[in-house]
C-alpha positions as a Python dict, from the first residue, in 0.01 Angstrom:
ca = {
    (1, 'M'): (0, 0, 0),
    (2, 'A'): (224, -135, -310),
    (3, 'G'): (567, -68, -270),
    (4, 'T'): (839, 101, -480),
    (5, 'L'): (1043, 5, -843),
    (6, 'S'): (1265, -167, -674),
    (7, 'E'): (1362, -531, -774),
    (8, 'A'): (1256, -659, -399),
    (9, 'D'): (951, -486, -383),
    (10, 'L'): (867, -591, -677),
    (11, 'V'): (900, -921, -630),
    (12, 'A'): (719, -897, -298),
    (13, 'D'): (395, -792, -430),
    (14, 'L'): (452, -1019, -722),
    (15, 'K'): (455, -1308, -479),
    (16, 'A'): (152, -1180, -285),
    (17, 'S'): (-62, -1113, -592),
    (18, 'L'): (-20, -1510, -658),
    (19, 'F'): (-138, -1619, -343),
    (20, 'D'): (-119, -1984, -271),
    (21, 'A'): (26, -2040, -666),
    (22, 'K'): (392, -1864, -546),
    (23, 'N'): (474, -2164, -290),
    (24, 'V'): (502, -2407, -673),
    (25, 'F'): (835, -2145, -714),
    (26, 'T'): (1130, -2230, -481),
    (27, 'T'): (1439, -2131, -687),
    (28, 'A'): (1707, -1997, -493),
    (29, 'D'): (1708, -1598, -432),
    (30, 'D'): (1343, -1542, -552),
    (31, 'G'): (1517, -1634, -912),
    (32, 'D'): (1173, -1769, -1067),
    (33, 'F'): (1011, -1435, -933),
    (34, 'K'): (1289, -1224, -1074),
    (35, 'R'): (1308, -1406, -1389),
    (36, 'F'): (908, -1344, -1453),
    (37, 'L'): (950, -953, -1371),
    (38, 'Q'): (1272, -992, -1633),
    (39, 'Q'): (1027, -1147, -1903),
    (40, 'A'): (766, -909, -1815),
    (41, 'L'): (1018, -567, -1972),
    (42, 'A'): (1018, -715, -2315),
    (43, 'D'): (662, -667, -2394),
    (44, 'M'): (686, -372, -2147),
    (45, 'Q'): (929, -192, -2396),
    (46, 'F'): (683, -264, -2696),
    (47, 'K'): (360, -126, -2477),
    (48, 'R'): (530, 176, -2318),
    (49, 'P'): (860, 262, -2494),
    (50, 'V'): (1141, 453, -2365),
    (51, 'T'): (1269, 707, -2584),
    (52, 'R'): (1598, 862, -2536),
    (53, 'L'): (1868, 1010, -2748),
    (54, 'G'): (2187, 926, -2847),
    (55, 'Q'): (2482, 1049, -3071),
    (56, 'I'): (2796, 1002, -3283),
    (57, 'T'): (3079, 1156, -3400),
    (58, 'L'): (3115, 1116, -3800),
    (59, 'A'): (3367, 1057, -4027),
    (60, 'A'): (3370, 1140, -4410),
    (61, 'D'): (3377, 788, -4643),
    (62, 'E'): (3291, 617, -4286),
    (63, 'G'): (2976, 441, -4340),
    (64, 'R'): (2962, 225, -4016),
    (65, 'Y'): (2949, 343, -3627),
    (66, 'P'): (2906, 146, -3277),
    (67, 'I'): (2625, 266, -3097),
    (68, 'A'): (2760, 308, -2725),
    (69, 'E'): (2451, 316, -2521),
    (70, 'A'): (2458, 50, -2323),
    (71, 'D'): (1998, 50, -2346),
    (72, 'F'): (1964, 115, -2741),
    (73, 'A'): (1707, -149, -2807),
    (74, 'A'): (1586, -3, -3177),
    (75, 'F'): (1680, 294, -3419),
    (76, 'K'): (1395, 570, -3409),
    (77, 'T'): (1478, 839, -3600),
    (78, 'D'): (1775, 1135, -3653),
    (79, 'L'): (1836, 1506, -3635),
    (80, 'W'): (2092, 1519, -3902),
    (81, 'R'): (1974, 1399, -4212),
    (82, 'E'): (1729, 1738, -4226),
    (83, 'P'): (1627, 1830, -4564),
    (84, 'A'): (1553, 2180, -4459),
    (85, 'R'): (1947, 2252, -4386),
    (86, 'L'): (2042, 2140, -4769),
    (87, 'P'): (2140, 2399, -5013),
    (88, 'R'): (1886, 2316, -5299),
    (89, 'P'): (2055, 2071, -5595),
    (90, 'W'): (2104, 2360, -5817),
    (91, 'D'): (2298, 2522, -5552),
    (92, 'P'): (2743, 2478, -5556),
    (93, 'A'): (2733, 2389, -5212),
    (94, 'Y'): (2471, 2082, -5267),
    (95, 'P'): (2657, 1803, -5123),
    (96, 'G'): (2422, 1523, -5306),
    (97, 'A'): (2112, 1312, -5162),
    (98, 'L'): (2146, 1235, -4802),
    (99, 'P'): (2279, 849, -4716),
    (100, 'R'): (1985, 583, -4602),
    (101, 'V'): (2030, 499, -4209),
    (102, 'C'): (1940, 204, -3999),
    (103, 'A'): (2066, 11, -3723),
    (104, 'V'): (2251, -365, -3716),
    (105, 'R'): (2325, -569, -3509),
    (106, 'E'): (2641, -775, -3525),
    (107, 'V'): (2676, -1075, -3211),
    (108, 'D'): (2653, -868, -2917),
    (109, 'A'): (2696, -563, -3046),
    (110, 'W'): (2483, -286, -3252),
    (111, 'F'): (2625, -41, -3518),
    (112, 'V'): (2455, 307, -3693),
    (113, 'Q'): (2501, 226, -4084),
    (114, 'F'): (2514, 495, -4359),
    (115, 'E'): (2423, 385, -4701),
    (116, 'P'): (2644, 557, -4861),
    (117, 'A'): (2868, 635, -4659),
    (118, 'P'): (2856, 1002, -4575),
    (119, 'T'): (3096, 1235, -4816),
    (120, 'A'): (3331, 1512, -4665),
    (121, 'A'): (3059, 1745, -4849),
    (122, 'H'): (2778, 1642, -4635),
    (123, 'L'): (2949, 1696, -4300),
    (124, 'A'): (3108, 2007, -4406),
    (125, 'V'): (2707, 2104, -4475),
    (126, 'L'): (2527, 1928, -4188),
    (127, 'G'): (2855, 1879, -3948),
    (128, 'S'): (2990, 1556, -3791),
    (129, 'T'): (2762, 1541, -3490),
    (130, 'F'): (2546, 1229, -3591),
    (131, 'K'): (2245, 1269, -3321),
    (132, 'F'): (1957, 1059, -3312),
    (133, 'Y'): (1623, 920, -3091),
    (134, 'Y'): (1647, 495, -2985),
    (135, 'F'): (1345, 289, -2782),
    (136, 'A'): (1549, 214, -2487),
    (137, 'T'): (1539, -138, -2338),
    (138, 'H'): (1326, -141, -1994),
    (139, 'A'): (1538, -200, -1677),
    (140, 'I'): (1473, -341, -1315),
    (141, 'G'): (1743, -221, -1056),
    (142, 'A'): (1807, -303, -709),
    (143, 'A'): (1740, 63, -607),
    (144, 'A'): (1368, 212, -753),
    (145, 'A'): (1569, 495, -922),
    (146, 'D'): (1740, 175, -1132),
    (147, 'T'): (1402, 80, -1240),
    (148, 'T'): (1250, 256, -1574),
    (149, 'I'): (930, 156, -1531),
    (150, 'N'): (680, 432, -1536),
    (151, 'P'): (525, 427, -1135),
    (152, 'Q'): (214, 437, -1331),
    (153, 'D'): (273, 182, -1497),
    (154, 'R'): (354, -61, -1199),
    (155, 'G'): (35, -279, -1230),
    (156, 'L'): (35, -348, -1591),
    (157, 'L'): (415, -437, -1536),
    (158, 'L'): (289, -692, -1281),
    (159, 'V'): (-45, -784, -1483),
    (160, 'R'): (259, -944, -1717),
    (161, 'A'): (475, -1093, -1502),
    (162, 'Q'): (130, -1298, -1375),
    (163, 'A'): (128, -1394, -1677),
    (164, 'E'): (465, -1550, -1711),
    (165, 'A'): (367, -1727, -1339),
    (166, 'M'): (54, -1886, -1517),
    (167, 'L'): (240, -1957, -1834),
    (168, 'A'): (540, -2177, -1619),
    (169, 'L'): (303, -2312, -1416),
    (170, 'G'): (76, -2476, -1706),
    (171, 'M'): (451, -2585, -1792),
    (172, 'R'): (533, -2784, -1517),
    (173, 'N'): (161, -2990, -1511),
    (174, 'A'): (192, -3045, -1846),
    (175, 'G'): (423, -3340, -1799),
    (176, 'K'): (193, -3447, -1551),
    (177, 'P'): (-58, -3738, -1514),
    (178, 'V'): (-375, -3632, -1707),
    (179, 'Q'): (-704, -3699, -1496),
    (180, 'L'): (-1023, -3751, -1638),
    (181, 'R'): (-1315, -3567, -1452),
    (182, 'D'): (-1705, -3579, -1518),
    (183, 'G'): (-1849, -3214, -1535),
    (184, 'L'): (-1888, -3266, -1146),
    (185, 'S'): (-1547, -3165, -1089),
    (186, 'G'): (-1456, -2916, -845),
    (187, 'T'): (-1158, -2737, -1036),
    (188, 'P'): (-1341, -2430, -1268),
    (189, 'R'): (-1199, -2402, -1653),
    (190, 'N'): (-1170, -2065, -1603),
    (191, 'S'): (-894, -2100, -1309),
    (192, 'T'): (-619, -2321, -1513),
    (193, 'P'): (-317, -2186, -1549),
    (194, 'A'): (-322, -2189, -1887),
    (195, 'A'): (-679, -1977, -1904),
    (196, 'L'): (-580, -1736, -1626),
    (197, 'H'): (-245, -1660, -1859),
    (198, 'E'): (-471, -1600, -2148),
    (199, 'M'): (-662, -1418, -1949),
    (200, 'L'): (-400, -1202, -1799),
    (201, 'M'): (-238, -1156, -2175),
    (202, 'K'): (-583, -1033, -2249),
    (203, 'L'): (-588, -766, -1955),
    (204, 'F'): (-245, -614, -2065),
    (205, 'K'): (-289, -625, -2393),
    (206, 'E'): (-633, -400, -2391),
    (207, 'T'): (-473, -176, -2105),
    (208, 'R'): (-372, 138, -2263),
}
């Protein structure tokens, strides 16, 4: 029976799924298997995105704000720029066109960027609390509760991690001498690491 979504249980199941191939990876503290799972998370982010709500406090004529959410991966949309909340252009309270909004990254920090900066008139009409939806990064935690993968997608994560293991195994063998054999050789072509990597990636991509 499959374990929980804790890192230890995921590593154990990944190792079991690789059968004898697991013996190739000997990094201390299961470092290779943890790396394969972490590498799989990037594709899980696109395959099974997580949407969360964040917010910042705006100030008049300030166009850039740091994003405090540590799991921020990409900006999705906001709840502040609602045209229905704006007065009509002919109304005296009309604050002007809404600014464009995007996320920008500088070094290791993310920012919400307004072009142009919101004015005092915008804040008077729309308020200073800017709520936005964002795509969050996935994580695997020591405790299952800290892992963001949906339990139903546990198998999908392991398939993607298996593909990383086959890629690593293929790269390991790339530097070894090539031995030519005839058509009666004992290694089926579809069981090579490269072929298995391709098969597993196809399975991952086609899974809905």
